[in-house]
C-alpha beads as a LAMMPS data file, in Angstrom:
LAMMPS data file: protein, C-alpha beads

40 atoms
39 bonds

1 atom types
1 bond types

-500.0 500.0 xlo xhi
-500.0 500.0 ylo yhi
-500.0 500.0 zlo zhi

Masses

1 110.0

Atoms # bond

1 1 1 -417.181 20.142 -194.134
2 1 1 -413.831 19.360 -195.970
3 1 1 -411.383 21.838 -197.525
4 1 1 -408.639 21.709 -199.773
5 1 1 -406.106 24.422 -198.409
6 1 1 -406.389 23.334 -194.417
7 1 1 -403.952 21.378 -192.417
8 1 1 -404.384 17.590 -192.767
9 1 1 -406.908 16.178 -192.517
10 1 1 -409.046 19.372 -193.451
11 1 1 -412.081 17.966 -192.133
12 1 1 -414.104 19.618 -189.476
13 1 1 -417.108 21.915 -188.574
14 1 1 -417.844 25.522 -188.747
15 1 1 -419.712 27.152 -185.695
16 1 1 -420.816 30.656 -185.107
17 1 1 -418.262 32.391 -182.993
18 1 1 -420.577 33.643 -179.754
19 1 1 -418.445 36.405 -177.657
20 1 1 -419.137 36.375 -173.715
21 1 1 -421.648 39.137 -173.672
22 1 1 -423.810 37.044 -176.024
23 1 1 -423.171 38.760 -179.345
24 1 1 -422.106 36.648 -182.522
25 1 1 -418.906 37.692 -184.189
26 1 1 -418.230 35.760 -187.324
27 1 1 -417.277 31.912 -187.444
28 1 1 -414.813 29.793 -186.250
29 1 1 -413.248 26.273 -187.351
30 1 1 -413.383 23.184 -185.226
31 1 1 -411.434 20.450 -186.623
32 1 1 -412.448 16.837 -186.281
33 1 1 -410.173 14.389 -184.384
34 1 1 -408.587 12.099 -186.894
35 1 1 -407.468 8.697 -186.212
36 1 1 -406.701 5.210 -187.987
37 1 1 -407.500 3.131 -184.791
38 1 1 -410.553 1.060 -185.448
39 1 1 -409.802 0.599 -189.196
40 1 1 -408.794 -2.850 -190.588

Bonds

1 1 1 2
2 1 2 3
3 1 3 4
4 1 4 5
5 1 5 6
6 1 6 7
7 1 7 8
8 1 8 9
9 1 9 10
10 1 10 11
11 1 11 12
12 1 12 13
13 1 13 14
14 1 14 15
15 1 15 16
16 1 16 17
17 1 17 18
18 1 18 19
19 1 19 20
20 1 20 21
21 1 21 22
22 1 22 23
23 1 23 24
24 1 24 25
25 1 25 26
26 1 26 27
27 1 27 28
28 1 28 29
29 1 29 30
30 1 30 31
31 1 31 32
32 1 32 33
33 1 33 34
34 1 34 35
35 1 35 36
36 1 36 37
37 1 37 38
38 1 38 39
39 1 39 40
């Protein structure tokens, strides 16, 4: 997923937030690690 008004680079995943008791409680943003290493 990519978004416009997110910190650079704004690419990541949305996962379900699970509490310790096993219930779901919304969503959380997991940013993707961004690196230029390996690009030539």
